[in-house]
NUFIMI-130703 format. One line per 10 residues: number of its first residue (from 1); for each residue x, y, z of C-alpha. Coordinates in nm, 2 decimals, padded with zeros to 4 digits. Example, Ala and Ser with C-alpha at 12.3 -4.5 7.8 and 13.67 -1.06 7.14 Angstrom:
1> 01.23,-00.45,00.78 | 01.37,-00.11,00.71;
END
This chain:
1> 01.08,-00.65,-00.77 | 00.87,-00.64,-01.08 | 00.72,-00.29,-01.15 | 00.45,-00.24,-01.41 | 00.19,00.02,-01.51 | -00.16,-00.11,-01.52 | -00.41,00.09,-01.72 | -00.76,00.07,-01.58 | -01.09,00.08,-01.76 | -01.15,00.44,-01.65;
11> -00.82,00.55,-01.81 | -00.63,00.58,-01.49 | -00.29,00.41,-01.44 | -00.18,00.22,-01.13 | 00.19,00.17,-01.07 | 00.22,-00.19,-00.95 | 00.49,-00.38,-00.75 | 00.51,-00.75,-00.74 | 00.78,-00.98,-00.59 | 00.67,-01.25,-00.83;
21> 00.46,-01.57,-00.85 | 00.53,-01.91,-00.72 | 00.46,-01.85,-00.35 | 00.21,-02.01,-00.11 | 00.03,-01.69,-00.02 | -00.02,-01.35,-00.19 | -00.04,-01.05,00.04 | -00.15,-00.71,-00.09 | 00.03,-00.42,00.09 | -00.16,-00.10,00.16;
31> 00.09,00.18,00.23 | 00.07,00.47,00.48 | 00.07,00.85,00.43 | 00.28,00.98,00.26 | 00.44,00.68,00.11 | 00.47,00.51,-00.23 | 00.36,00.15,-00.25 | 00.69,-00.05,-00.25 | 00.63,-00.35,-00.02 | 00.79,-00.33,00.32;
41> 01.16,-00.41,00.26 | 01.24,-00.51,00.62 | 00.98,-00.79,00.61 | 01.10,-00.94,00.28 | 01.35,-01.19,00.42 | 01.08,-01.34,00.65 | 00.83,-01.33,00.37 | 01.07,-01.54,00.15 | 01.10,-01.80,00.43 | 00.73,-01.81,00.47;
51> 00.65,-01.83,00.10 | 00.48,-01.49,00.08 | 00.44,-01.30,-00.25 | 00.39,-00.92,-00.21 | 00.18,-00.73,-00.45 | 00.11,-00.35,-00.41 | 00.06,-00.03,-00.59 | 00.11,00.35,-00.55 | -00.22,00.48,-00.42 | -00.38,00.72,-00.67;
61> -00.20,01.05,-00.66 | 00.13,00.90,-00.55 | 00.44,00.80,-00.75 | 00.34,00.66,-01.08 | -00.04,00.63,-01.02 | -00.29,00.87,-01.17 | -00.49,01.07,-00.91 | -00.85,00.97,-00.85 | -01.04,01.29,-00.75 | -01.27,01.24,-00.46;
71> -01.15,00.89,-00.38 | -01.26,00.74,-00.05 | -01.13,00.45,00.16 | -01.36,00.20,-00.01 | -01.22,00.28,-00.35 | -00.91,00.08,-00.26 | -01.12,-00.24,-00.31 | -01.18,-00.15,-00.67 | -00.81,-00.10,-00.73 | -00.70,-00.41,-00.56;
81> -00.96,-00.62,-00.75 | -00.83,-00.47,-01.08 | -00.47,-00.55,-00.99 | -00.55,-00.90,-00.87 | -00.75,-00.97,-01.19 | -00.47,-00.84,-01.41 | -00.22,-01.07,-01.24 | -00.45,-01.37,-01.23 | -00.46,-01.38,-00.85 | -00.78,-01.53,-00.71;
91> -00.76,-01.51,-00.33 | -00.52,-01.32,-00.12 | -00.45,-01.16,00.22 | -00.42,-00.78,00.28 | -00.19,-00.59,00.52 | -00.18,-00.22,00.58 | 00.01,00.02,00.80 | -00.11,00.35,00.94 | -00.34,00.51,00.67 | -00.31,00.18,00.48;
101> -00.50,00.01,00.77 | -00.84,00.15,00.67 | -00.77,00.07,00.31 | -00.69,-00.29,00.40 | -01.00,-00.32,00.61 | -01.20,-00.18,00.32 | -01.07,-00.47,00.10 | -01.18,-00.72,00.37 | -01.53,-00.56,00.39 | -01.59,-00.53,00.02;
111> -01.41,-00.83,-00.13 | -01.52,-01.11,00.10 | -01.50,-01.37,-00.17 | -01.13,-01.28,-00.23 | -00.98,-01.17,00.10 | -00.85,-01.45,00.32 | -00.73,-01.25,00.62 | -00.64,-00.89,00.71 | -00.36,-00.73,00.92 | -00.40,-00.37,01.01;
121> -00.11,-00.20,01.19 | -00.15,00.13,01.37 | -00.48,00.18,01.18 | -00.71,00.47,01.20 | -01.08,00.41,01.29 | -01.36,00.58,01.09 | -01.38,00.96,01.15 | -01.66,01.04,01.39 | -01.68,00.68,01.52 | -01.94,00.65,01.79;
131> -01.78,00.61,02.13 | -01.43,00.73,02.02 | -01.27,01.06,02.09 | -01.10,01.05,01.75 | -00.83,01.32,01.80 | -00.75,01.24,02.16 | -00.38,01.16,02.21 | -00.27,01.28,01.87 | 00.03,01.52,01.85 | -00.08,01.88,01.79;
141> 00.07,01.88,01.44 | -00.11,01.56,01.35 | -00.44,01.68,01.49 | -00.40,02.02,01.31 | -00.34,01.85,00.97 | -00.64,01.63,01.00 | -00.86,01.91,01.13 | -00.76,02.11,00.83 | -00.87,01.82,00.61 | -01.20,01.81,00.80;
151> -01.25,02.18,00.70 | -01.22,02.09,00.33 | -00.97,02.07,00.05 | -00.89,02.45,00.04 | -00.81,02.45,00.41 | -00.60,02.14,00.38 | -00.41,02.27,00.08 | -00.34,02.60,00.27 | -00.22,02.40,00.57 | 00.02,02.18,00.37;
161> 00.17,02.49,00.20 | 00.33,02.58,00.54 | 00.35,02.25,00.71 | 00.68,02.11,00.82 | 00.82,01.79,00.96 | 00.75,01.74,01.33 | 00.99,01.49,01.49 | 00.78,01.50,01.81 | 00.52,01.28,01.64 | 00.75,00.99,01.68;
171> 00.84,00.82,02.01 | 01.20,00.74,02.11 | 01.12,00.38,02.00 | 01.01,00.51,01.66 | 01.33,00.71,01.62 | 01.53,00.40,01.71 | 01.34,00.20,01.45 | 01.40,00.48,01.19 | 01.77,00.47,01.27 | 01.78,00.09,01.22;
181> 01.61,-00.14,00.97 | 01.30,00.08,00.93 | 01.52,00.35,00.78 | 01.34,00.19,00.48 | 01.08,00.46,00.53 | 01.32,00.71,00.38 | 01.29,00.51,00.05 | 00.91,00.54,00.03 | 00.85,00.88,00.18 | 01.09,01.08,-00.04;
191> 00.94,00.97,-00.37 | 00.59,01.01,-00.23 | 00.64,01.38,-00.17 | 00.86,01.47,-00.46 | 00.56,01.55,-00.68 | 00.40,01.76,-00.42 | 00.14,01.70,-00.15 | -00.15,01.59,-00.37 | -00.15,01.23,-00.26 | -00.12,01.32,00.11;
201> -00.41,01.57,00.08 | -00.63,01.31,-00.09 | -00.55,01.06,00.18 | -00.63,01.29,00.47 | -00.95,01.41,00.30 | -01.05,01.04,00.28 | -00.97,00.97,00.64 | -01.20,01.24,00.77 | -01.49,01.15,00.53 | -01.72,00.85,00.54;
211> -01.52,00.54,00.44 | -01.78,00.40,00.21 | -01.78,00.07,00.39 | -01.82,-00.07,00.74 | -01.53,-00.25,00.91 | -01.78,-00.45,01.10 | -01.85,-00.63,00.76 | -01.51,-00.79,00.75 | -01.58,-01.16,00.78 | -01.22,-01.28,00.73;
221> -00.99,-01.31,01.03 | -00.84,-00.97,01.13 | -00.52,-00.90,01.33 | -00.49,-00.55,01.47 | -00.14,-00.44,01.58 | -00.10,-00.12,01.77 | 00.16,00.06,01.97 | 00.04,00.17,02.31 | 00.25,00.48,02.29 | 00.15,00.58,01.94;
231> 00.13,00.96,01.90 | 00.00,00.96,01.54 | -00.28,00.71,01.56 | -00.35,00.66,01.93 | -00.42,00.31,02.05 | -00.78,00.39,02.12 | -00.84,00.36,01.75 | -00.72,00.00,01.75 | -00.93,-00.08,02.05 | -01.24,00.06,01.88;
241> -01.18,-00.14,01.57 | -01.12,-00.46,01.78 | -01.46,-00.41,01.94 | -01.63,-00.36,01.60 | -01.47,-00.62,01.37 | -01.61,-00.97,01.42 | -01.34,-01.21,01.52 | -01.07,-00.95,01.54 | -00.76,-01.00,01.75 | -00.59,-00.69,01.90;
251> -00.22,-00.72,01.99 | -00.12,-00.41,02.18 | 00.25,-00.34,02.21 | 00.26,-00.11,02.52 | 00.61,00.03,02.46 | 00.58,00.08,02.09 | 00.49,00.39,01.88 | 00.36,00.43,01.53 | 00.66,00.28,01.35 | 00.84,00.07,01.61;
261> 00.52,-00.15,01.63 | 00.63,-00.29,01.29 | 00.90,-00.49,01.47 | 00.61,-00.73,01.53 | 00.57,-00.76,01.15 | 00.73,-01.11,01.12 | 00.49,-01.24,01.39 | 00.20,-01.08,01.19 | 00.32,-01.26,00.87 | 00.32,-01.59,01.06;
271> -00.03,-01.52,01.18 | -00.14,-01.45,00.82 | 00.01,-01.77,00.68 | -00.16,-01.97,00.97 | -00.50,-01.81,00.89 | -00.49,-01.79,00.52 | -00.31,-02.10,00.38;
END
């Protein structure tokens, strides 16, 4: 893994990860909350067989990336464009998990000339989406955290000062995934919270604010993966997105939760290569 710090025109720094050139398809990874941006380790063996190059970065406020006050979901497109330009990458696919899903969709909506295809796994839909009961089916702790964000930064900061880990947010299938190959999450969550909750707070504030883009504008092929038992982002979010994104395909995994759905990751990578190469 090649790690570099990219200085942007506005003076910010993005900490960038790159598995290296020479592959048939570049995929930008958009990480969840709270994670750093290391590409998904359990998918790297399949990626190597398929000829996939992963490029990613710590979202502003996480890891080695400078905070970007007031960032919205759409701002991810600016950062992805800057990284792609710096690395000489013309066209690419995008894949995001959980909170990374909206950021991946934003890239598809705002970079149509660059994005070949999008995979969004367990993705949130826009806050206040018409026809969607946005909080329905979330665990009480997850709902409380997002409602605090909806009340503003001060309320969210106060909430995070006392918030703790809630194992009930994960299904038995999720816990099994965490005990197996997706124990990888421990490698990206720990570093993300070491510096405090700033990145998480900025993420949650962005999720409950206008995205700054419309997922219906994604012209590239879209694959939506969602666990039917997801307690963090209920599957109704995936259904809503599937109804709004032109040409989107929804693959609902009825027995999976928020993390175990990533067991379908290799299948999603094959889908990407088939659509984007």
